[in-house]
KOLTORVO-686237 format. One line per 3 residues: their letters; for each residue y negated, z, x of N, C-alpha, C. Coordinates in steps of 0.2 Angstrom, whole numbers, plus 5000, padded with zeros to 4 digits. Atoms other than C-alpha are relative to their C-alpha. Example, Ala and Ser with C-alpha at 12.3 -4.5 7.8 and 13.67 -1.06 7.14 Angstrom:
2
AS) 5006,5000,5004,5022,5039,5062,4994,5000,5004  5006,4999,4996,5005,5036,5068,4995,5003,4996 $
END
This chain:
76
MFG) 4996,4999,4994,5396,4848,4903,4999,5007,5003  5002,4993,4997,5387,4864,4910,4999,5005,4994  5001,4995,5005,5385,4872,4893,4992,5002,4999 $
FGL) 5007,4999,5001,5366,4870,4893,4998,4997,4993  5002,5003,5006,5360,4869,4875,4993,5002,4999  5007,4999,5002,5343,4869,4867,4999,5008,4999 $
GKL) 5001,4993,5001,5345,4887,4862,5000,5004,5007  5000,4997,4993,5349,4893,4880,4994,4999,5004  5006,5001,4997,5335,4884,4887,4994,5003,4997 $
LLL) 5006,4997,5004,5323,4891,4874,5000,5007,5002  4999,4993,4998,5330,4909,4878,4997,5001,5007  5002,4999,4993,5327,4906,4897,4993,4999,5000 $
AIV) 5007,5001,5000,5309,4900,4894,4997,5006,4997  5003,4993,5003,5306,4916,4883,5000,5005,5005  4999,4995,4995,5313,4927,4897,4995,4999,5006 $
VAA) 5004,5001,4994,5303,4919,4911,4993,5001,4998  5007,4998,5003,5287,4920,4900,4999,5007,5000  5001,4993,5000,5290,4938,4897,4999,5004,5006 $
VWY) 5000,4997,4993,5293,4942,4915,4993,4999,5003  5007,5002,4997,5277,4932,4920,4995,5004,4997  5005,4997,5003,5267,4941,4907,5000,5008,5002 $
AFK) 5000,4993,4997,5273,4958,4913,4997,5001,5007  5003,5000,4993,5269,4955,4931,4992,4999,5000  5007,5002,5000,5252,4948,4926,4996,5007,4997 $
TVG) 5003,4994,5003,5248,4964,4915,5000,5006,5005  5000,4995,4995,5254,4976,4929,4995,4999,5006  5005,5002,4995,5244,4967,4942,4993,5000,4998 $
GQS) 5006,5000,5002,5229,4966,4932,4997,5007,4999  5003,4993,5000,5228,4985,4930,4998,5003,5006  5003,4998,4994,5226,4988,4948,4993,4997,5002 $
QRR) 5006,5003,4998,5212,4976,4949,4994,5003,4995  5005,4997,5004,5203,4985,4935,4997,5007,5002  5002,4993,4998,5201,5001,4945,4998,4999,5008 $
PGK) 5001,5001,4993,5193,4995,4961,4997,5006,5004  5003,4994,4997,5184,5012,4964,5005,5004,5003  4995,4996,4997,5200,5021,4967,5003,4996,5006 $
VRE) 4998,5004,4994,5206,5007,4979,4996,5001,5006  5005,4999,4994,5190,5008,4989,5000,5007,5003  5000,4993,4998,5191,5027,4989,5006,5001,5005 $
KRK) 4994,4999,4996,5209,5026,4996,4999,4997,5007  5001,5004,4994,5204,5013,5009,4996,5004,5005  5005,4996,4996,5189,5024,5015,5004,5006,5003 $
QTA) 4997,4994,4997,5200,5039,5017,5005,4998,5005  4995,5003,4995,5213,5029,5027,4996,4999,5006  5004,5002,4994,5199,5022,5038,4997,5007,5003 $
DSI) 5003,4994,4997,5191,5040,5041,5005,5004,5004  4995,4996,4996,5208,5047,5047,5002,4997,5006  4998,5003,4993,5209,5035,5062,4996,5003,5005 $
DKM) 5003,4996,4994,5205,5044,5078,5000,4995,5006  5000,5004,4993,5200,5037,5095,5005,5003,5005  4995,4998,4995,5213,5038,5108,4998,4998,5007 $
DKC) 5001,5001,4993,5211,5039,5127,5006,5001,5004  4994,5000,4996,5224,5036,5140,4999,5005,5006  5000,4995,4995,5227,5050,5152,5001,4997,5007 $
PVC) 4999,5003,4993,5224,5044,5170,5006,5002,5004  4994,4996,4996,5238,5056,5177,5006,4998,4997  4994,5001,5003,5252,5054,5165,5001,4994,4996 $
GTY) 5000,5006,5003,5248,5038,5156,5001,5000,4992  5000,5000,5007,5250,5044,5138,4994,5000,4997  5006,5000,5004,5238,5042,5125,4999,5007,4996 $
VVA) 5002,4993,5003,5229,5058,5118,4994,4999,4995  5005,5000,5004,5217,5060,5104,4994,5003,5004  5005,4999,4996,5200,5060,5112,4996,5007,4998 $
DRA) 5003,4994,5002,5193,5075,5102,5004,5006,5001  4996,4994,4999,5208,5086,5103,5005,5000,5006  4996,5001,4994,5215,5082,5120,5001,5007,5003 $
ANC) 4998,4994,4996,5225,5096,5129,5003,4998,5006  4997,5000,4994,5231,5099,5146,5007,4998,4999  4993,5002,5000,5248,5090,5149,5004,5004,5005 $
GRK) 4996,4995,4996,5253,5103,5162,5001,4997,5007  4999,5003,4993,5253,5090,5177,4994,5002,5004  5006,4998,4996,5242,5093,5192,4995,4994,5000 $
GCP) 5006,5005,5000,5225,5084,5191,4999,4997,4993  5002,5002,5007,5225,5082,5172,4993,5002,4998  5007,4999,5002,5207,5080,5166,4999,5004,4994 $
Y) 5001,4997,5006,5210,5088,5150,5002,5007,5000 $
END
């Protein structure tokens, strides 16, 4: 009725298995290099800076590199 024969079902199973195997292979390569992943995560964590809220204007500025916003009473 729908045209599903044994050959088409077998071909579908082969395609699904090939796609599953391809994803498994690609996903396994990233797990084999944990040093590079850890190094990249460390670089990202090191690039995060502490932010302080300016009591005058209310904007957040990087604590180490804060500059005067130009408003009267700005502590930076």
